[in-house]
C-alpha positions as CSV (number, residue, x, y, z in Angstrom):
1,M,-4.0,79.8,12.9
2,A,-4.2,77.3,9.8
3,F,-2.8,80.3,7.6
4,D,0.1,81.3,10.2
5,T,3.6,80.5,9.2
6,V,6.0,78.5,11.5
7,L,8.7,80.7,13.1
8,P,11.8,79.6,14.6
9,Q,10.6,80.7,18.2
10,L,7.7,78.3,18.0
11,I,9.9,75.1,17.7
12,G,9.0,72.7,20.6
13,G,5.4,74.0,21.3
14,S,2.6,72.4,20.8
15,F,-1.0,73.8,18.7
16,L,-4.5,72.9,17.7
17,V,-5.0,73.0,14.9
18,Y,-8.5,73.3,13.2
19,N,-8.9,70.9,9.9
20,G,-12.1,71.4,9.0
21,K,-13.7,68.9,11.4
22,I,-11.8,69.0,14.9
23,Y,-8.9,70.4,16.1
24,A,-6.1,68.4,15.4
25,P,-2.8,68.7,17.5
26,V,0.5,69.9,16.0
27,K,3.9,69.9,17.8
28,V,6.6,71.9,16.0
29,S,9.7,71.1,15.2
30,E,12.6,72.4,13.7
31,E,11.8,71.0,10.2
32,M,8.2,72.4,9.8
33,T,10.1,76.5,10.3
34,G,8.7,78.5,7.4
35,H,5.8,76.6,6.1
36,K,1.8,76.9,7.0
37,F,0.7,75.5,10.2
38,R,-2.7,73.9,7.7
39,G,0.0,71.6,6.0
40,F,0.7,69.6,9.4
41,A,-3.1,69.4,10.1
42,T,-4.2,66.0,8.1
43,T,-8.2,66.7,6.7
44,R,-8.3,63.0,5.1
45,K,-8.2,59.4,7.5
46,G,-6.9,56.4,5.3
47,P,-8.5,53.9,3.9
48,T,-9.5,50.7,6.3
49,H,-9.2,47.7,4.2
50,Q,-11.0,44.7,6.3
51,L,-9.7,41.2,5.5
52,T,-12.1,39.0,7.6
53,G,-14.3,37.0,5.0
54,T,-12.3,37.8,1.9
55,L,-9.8,35.4,2.3
56,T,-12.4,32.8,2.6
57,S,-14.5,33.7,-0.3
58,L,-11.0,33.8,-2.2
59,G,-10.4,30.0,-0.7
60,L,-7.3,31.6,1.2
61,K,-5.8,30.7,4.5
62,A,-4.8,33.0,7.0
63,D,-1.2,32.4,5.8
64,G,-2.0,33.5,1.8
65,L,-1.7,29.9,0.6
66,R,-4.2,29.1,-1.3
67,S,-6.2,25.9,-0.6
68,W,-6.2,23.3,-3.6
69,P,-9.4,20.5,-3.2
């Protein structure tokens, strides 16, 4: 399914596209016509950043202002 082209008849439909790990749900819109399904199933997760602990180690308060001694 990932290598199939999105046709105008498929607009409004929902499909599951395998991204190498899971089946990702894809809802077809008009702008997707002519493209491959694989372009709409993301294969990577975005980075997650954790700020707890780093604020205090840098001497910053929660509002972003540095606490001066």
